[in-house]
PyMOL Python script that loads the backbone (N, CA, C, O; Angstrom):
from pymol import cmd

cmd.read_pdbstr("""\
ATOM      1  N   MET A   1     169.284 129.248 161.651  1.00  0.00           N
ATOM      2  CA  MET A   1     167.959 129.876 161.552  1.00  0.00           C
ATOM      3  C   MET A   1     166.966 129.045 162.368  1.00  0.00           C
ATOM      4  O   MET A   1     166.915 127.822 162.238  1.00  0.00           O
ATOM      5  N   SER A   2     166.193 129.706 163.193  1.00  0.00           N
ATOM      6  CA  SER A   2     165.216 128.990 164.003  1.00  0.00           C
ATOM      7  C   SER A   2     163.976 128.663 163.186  1.00  0.00           C
ATOM      8  O   SER A   2     163.781 129.195 162.093  1.00  0.00           O
ATOM      9  N   ALA A   3     163.148 127.791 163.719  1.00  0.00           N
ATOM     10  CA  ALA A   3     161.923 127.411 163.002  1.00  0.00           C
ATOM     11  C   ALA A   3     161.021 128.624 162.809  1.00  0.00           C
ATOM     12  O   ALA A   3     160.388 128.784 161.765  1.00  0.00           O
ATOM     13  N   LYS A   4     160.972 129.483 163.842  1.00  0.00           N
ATOM     14  CA  LYS A   4     160.134 130.682 163.726  1.00  0.00           C
ATOM     15  C   LYS A   4     160.644 131.570 162.598  1.00  0.00           C
ATOM     16  O   LYS A   4     159.861 132.082 161.797  1.00  0.00           O
ATOM     17  N   GLU A   5     161.961 131.750 162.539  1.00  0.00           N
ATOM     18  CA  GLU A   5     162.540 132.578 161.473  1.00  0.00           C
ATOM     19  C   GLU A   5     162.254 131.957 160.109  1.00  0.00           C
ATOM     20  O   GLU A   5     161.928 132.664 159.155  1.00  0.00           O
ATOM     21  N   ALA A   6     162.376 130.643 160.020  1.00  0.00           N
ATOM     22  CA  ALA A   6     162.117 129.969 158.742  1.00  0.00           C
ATOM     23  C   ALA A   6     160.680 130.213 158.304  1.00  0.00           C
ATOM     24  O   ALA A   6     160.419 130.475 157.130  1.00  0.00           O
ATOM     25  N   LYS A   7     159.739 130.124 159.260  1.00  0.00           N
ATOM     26  CA  LYS A   7     158.338 130.352 158.914  1.00  0.00           C
ATOM     27  C   LYS A   7     158.137 131.789 158.473  1.00  0.00           C
ATOM     28  O   LYS A   7     157.418 132.049 157.508  1.00  0.00           O
ATOM     29  N   GLU A   8     158.773 132.739 159.182  1.00  0.00           N
ATOM     30  CA  GLU A   8     158.628 134.152 158.817  1.00  0.00           C
ATOM     31  C   GLU A   8     159.201 134.403 157.427  1.00  0.00           C
ATOM     32  O   GLU A   8     158.612 135.131 156.629  1.00  0.00           O
ATOM     33  N   TYR A   9     160.357 133.797 157.141  1.00  0.00           N
ATOM     34  CA  TYR A   9     160.937 133.974 155.806  1.00  0.00           C
ATOM     35  C   TYR A   9     160.034 133.341 154.751  1.00  0.00           C
ATOM     36  O   TYR A   9     159.908 133.869 153.646  1.00  0.00           O
ATOM     37  N   GLY A  10     159.409 132.220 155.081  1.00  0.00           N
ATOM     38  CA  GLY A  10     158.482 131.578 154.146  1.00  0.00           C
ATOM     39  C   GLY A  10     157.303 132.489 153.844  1.00  0.00           C
ATOM     40  O   GLY A  10     156.878 132.607 152.694  1.00  0.00           O
ATOM     41  N   LEU A  11     156.770 133.138 154.893  1.00  0.00           N
ATOM     42  CA  LEU A  11     155.644 134.054 154.684  1.00  0.00           C
ATOM     43  C   LEU A  11     156.083 135.238 153.850  1.00  0.00           C
ATOM     44  O   LEU A  11     155.361 135.680 152.957  1.00  0.00           O
ATOM     45  N   ILE A  12     157.281 135.757 154.143  1.00  0.00           N
ATOM     46  CA  ILE A  12     157.806 136.895 153.374  1.00  0.00           C
ATOM     47  C   ILE A  12     157.970 136.485 151.912  1.00  0.00           C
ATOM     48  O   ILE A  12     157.633 137.243 151.003  1.00  0.00           O
ATOM     49  N   ASP A  13     158.493 135.274 151.698  1.00  0.00           N
ATOM     50  CA  ASP A  13     158.682 134.796 150.320  1.00  0.00           C
ATOM     51  C   ASP A  13     157.343 134.721 149.591  1.00  0.00           C
ATOM     52  O   ASP A  13     157.255 135.094 148.421  1.00  0.00           O
ATOM     53  N   SER A  14     156.280 134.231 150.284  1.00  0.00           N
ATOM     54  CA  SER A  14     154.994 134.141 149.593  1.00  0.00           C
ATOM     55  C   SER A  14     154.452 135.510 149.262  1.00  0.00           C
ATOM     56  O   SER A  14     153.912 135.730 148.179  1.00  0.00           O
ATOM     57  N   VAL A  15     154.599 136.443 150.208  1.00  0.00           N
ATOM     58  CA  VAL A  15     154.061 137.790 149.984  1.00  0.00           C
ATOM     59  C   VAL A  15     154.814 138.489 148.866  1.00  0.00           C
ATOM     60  O   VAL A  15     154.216 139.184 148.045  1.00  0.00           O
ATOM     61  N   ILE A  16     156.144 138.301 148.836  1.00  0.00           N
ATOM     62  CA  ILE A  16     156.953 139.019 147.844  1.00  0.00           C
ATOM     63  C   ILE A  16     156.945 138.293 146.500  1.00  0.00           C
ATOM     64  O   ILE A  16     156.718 138.913 145.462  1.00  0.00           O
ATOM     65  N   MET A  17     157.191 136.983 146.514  1.00  0.00           N
ATOM     66  CA  MET A  17     157.385 136.256 145.260  1.00  0.00           C
ATOM     67  C   MET A  17     156.083 136.045 144.501  1.00  0.00           C
ATOM     68  O   MET A  17     156.091 136.067 143.270  1.00  0.00           O
ATOM     69  N   ASN A  18     154.962 135.842 145.193  1.00  0.00           N
ATOM     70  CA  ASN A  18     153.712 135.609 144.469  1.00  0.00           C
ATOM     71  C   ASN A  18     153.320 136.803 143.618  1.00  0.00           C
ATOM     72  O   ASN A  18     153.038 136.620 142.434  1.00  0.00           O
ATOM     73  N   PRO A  19     153.286 138.031 144.162  1.00  0.00           N
ATOM     74  CA  PRO A  19     152.984 139.190 143.311  1.00  0.00           C
ATOM     75  C   PRO A  19     154.039 139.409 142.239  1.00  0.00           C
ATOM     76  O   PRO A  19     153.718 139.850 141.136  1.00  0.00           O
ATOM     77  N   LEU A  20     155.295 139.105 142.548  1.00  0.00           N
ATOM     78  CA  LEU A  20     156.335 139.259 141.527  1.00  0.00           C
ATOM     79  C   LEU A  20     156.087 138.285 140.380  1.00  0.00           C
ATOM     80  O   LEU A  20     156.238 138.649 139.214  1.00  0.00           O
ATOM     81  N   LYS A  21     155.709 137.056 140.700  1.00  0.00           N
ATOM     82  CA  LYS A  21     155.433 136.073 139.648  1.00  0.00           C
ATOM     83  C   LYS A  21     154.196 136.482 138.862  1.00  0.00           C
ATOM     84  O   LYS A  21     154.113 136.240 137.657  1.00  0.00           O
ATOM     85  N   ALA A  22     153.235 137.102 139.542  1.00  0.00           N
ATOM     86  CA  ALA A  22     152.018 137.536 138.856  1.00  0.00           C
ATOM     87  C   ALA A  22     152.314 138.723 137.945  1.00  0.00           C
ATOM     88  O   ALA A  22     151.768 138.824 136.847  1.00  0.00           O
ATOM     89  N   LEU A  23     153.184 139.622 138.410  1.00  0.00           N
ATOM     90  CA  LEU A  23     153.489 140.825 137.635  1.00  0.00           C
ATOM     91  C   LEU A  23     154.572 140.559 136.599  1.00  0.00           C
ATOM     92  O   LEU A  23     154.595 141.186 135.540  1.00  0.00           O
ATOM     93  N   LEU A  24     155.477 139.619 136.910  1.00  0.00           N
ATOM     94  CA  LEU A  24     156.607 139.354 136.013  1.00  0.00           C
ATOM     95  C   LEU A  24     156.639 137.882 135.620  1.00  0.00           C
ATOM     96  O   LEU A  24     157.569 137.166 135.993  1.00  0.00           O
ATOM     97  N   PRO A  25     155.636 137.418 134.872  1.00  0.00           N
ATOM     98  CA  PRO A  25     155.577 135.985 134.536  1.00  0.00           C
ATOM     99  C   PRO A  25     156.730 135.540 133.649  1.00  0.00           C
ATOM    100  O   PRO A  25     157.017 134.346 133.560  1.00  0.00           O
ATOM    101  N   LEU A  26     157.401 136.493 132.986  1.00  0.00           N
ATOM    102  CA  LEU A  26     158.512 136.138 132.101  1.00  0.00           C
ATOM    103  C   LEU A  26     159.853 136.196 132.820  1.00  0.00           C
ATOM    104  O   LEU A  26     160.891 135.883 132.237  1.00  0.00           O
ATOM    105  N   ALA A  27     159.828 136.598 134.089  1.00  0.00           N
ATOM    106  CA  ALA A  27     161.077 136.703 134.845  1.00  0.00           C
ATOM    107  C   ALA A  27     161.639 135.305 135.102  1.00  0.00           C
ATOM    108  O   ALA A  27     160.878 134.345 135.227  1.00  0.00           O
ATOM    109  N   PRO A  28     162.967 135.185 135.183  1.00  0.00           N
ATOM    110  CA  PRO A  28     163.587 133.884 135.472  1.00  0.00           C
ATOM    111  C   PRO A  28     163.120 133.339 136.820  1.00  0.00           C
ATOM    112  O   PRO A  28     162.939 134.099 137.771  1.00  0.00           O
ATOM    113  N   THR A  29     162.926 132.026 136.900  1.00  0.00           N
ATOM    114  CA  THR A  29     162.468 131.413 138.147  1.00  0.00           C
ATOM    115  C   THR A  29     163.478 130.374 138.612  1.00  0.00           C
ATOM    116  O   THR A  29     163.099 129.287 139.048  1.00  0.00           O
ATOM    117  N   ALA A  30     164.751 130.703 138.520  1.00  0.00           N
ATOM    118  CA  ALA A  30     165.806 129.754 138.878  1.00  0.00           C
ATOM    119  C   ALA A  30     165.739 129.403 140.361  1.00  0.00           C
ATOM    120  O   ALA A  30     166.152 128.312 140.753  1.00  0.00           O
ATOM    121  N   ASP A  31     165.224 130.313 141.195  1.00  0.00           N
ATOM    122  CA  ASP A  31     165.201 130.071 142.632  1.00  0.00           C
ATOM    123  C   ASP A  31     164.001 129.234 143.062  1.00  0.00           C
ATOM    124  O   ASP A  31     163.983 128.718 144.179  1.00  0.00           O
ATOM    125  N   SER A  32     163.002 129.093 142.198  1.00  0.00           N
ATOM    126  CA  SER A  32     161.772 128.428 142.617  1.00  0.00           C
ATOM    127  C   SER A  32     161.881 126.907 142.531  1.00  0.00           C
ATOM    128  O   SER A  32     161.236 126.204 143.310  1.00  0.00           O
ATOM    129  N   ASN A  33     162.681 126.387 141.604  1.00  0.00           N
ATOM    130  CA  ASN A  33     162.849 124.933 141.456  1.00  0.00           C
ATOM    131  C   ASN A  33     161.516 124.238 141.227  1.00  0.00           C
ATOM    132  O   ASN A  33     161.305 123.145 141.752  1.00  0.00           O
ATOM    133  N   GLU A  34     160.626 124.825 140.475  1.00  0.00           N
ATOM    134  CA  GLU A  34     159.305 124.238 140.259  1.00  0.00           C
ATOM    135  C   GLU A  34     159.360 123.198 139.146  1.00  0.00           C
ATOM    136  O   GLU A  34     158.340 122.591 138.818  1.00  0.00           O
TER     137      GLU A  34
END
""", "prot")
cmd.dss("prot")
cmd.show_as("cartoon", "prot")
cmd.util.cbc("prot")
cmd.orient("prot")
Protein backbone atom coordinates (compact mmCIF):
# COMPACT_ATOMS: atom_id res chain seq x y z
CA MET A 1 0.00 0.00 0.00
CA SER A 2 1.40 3.39 -0.94
CA ALA A 3 1.49 6.36 1.41
CA LYS A 4 -1.24 8.04 -0.62
CA GLU A 5 -3.45 4.96 -0.34
CA ALA A 6 -2.78 4.77 3.40
CA LYS A 7 -3.83 8.40 3.81
CA GLU A 8 -6.97 7.83 1.73
CA TYR A 9 -7.87 4.77 3.80
CA GLY A 10 -7.27 6.81 6.96
CA LEU A 11 -9.66 9.50 5.73
CA ILE A 12 -12.22 6.85 4.78
CA ASP A 13 -11.86 5.29 8.23
CA SER A 14 -12.49 8.65 9.93
CA VAL A 15 -15.52 9.40 7.78
CA ILE A 16 -17.01 5.93 8.25
CA MET A 17 -15.95 4.97 11.78
CA ASN A 18 -16.62 8.30 13.51
CA PRO A 19 -20.34 8.41 12.62
CA LEU A 20 -20.59 4.69 13.35
CA LYS A 21 -19.11 5.24 16.81
CA ALA A 22 -21.47 8.17 17.33
CA LEU A 23 -24.51 6.18 16.20
CA LEU A 24 -23.45 2.84 17.70
CA PRO A 25 -21.63 3.64 20.96
CA LEU A 26 -22.38 0.13 22.25
CA ALA A 27 -20.88 -1.57 19.20
CA PRO A 28 -17.68 -3.59 19.75
CA THR A 29 -14.49 -1.58 19.18
CA ALA A 30 -12.02 -4.44 18.83
CA ASP A 31 -10.48 -2.81 15.74
CA SER A 32 -9.87 0.58 17.36
CA ASN A 33 -7.33 -0.53 20.01
CA GLU A 34 -8.13 2.56 22.08
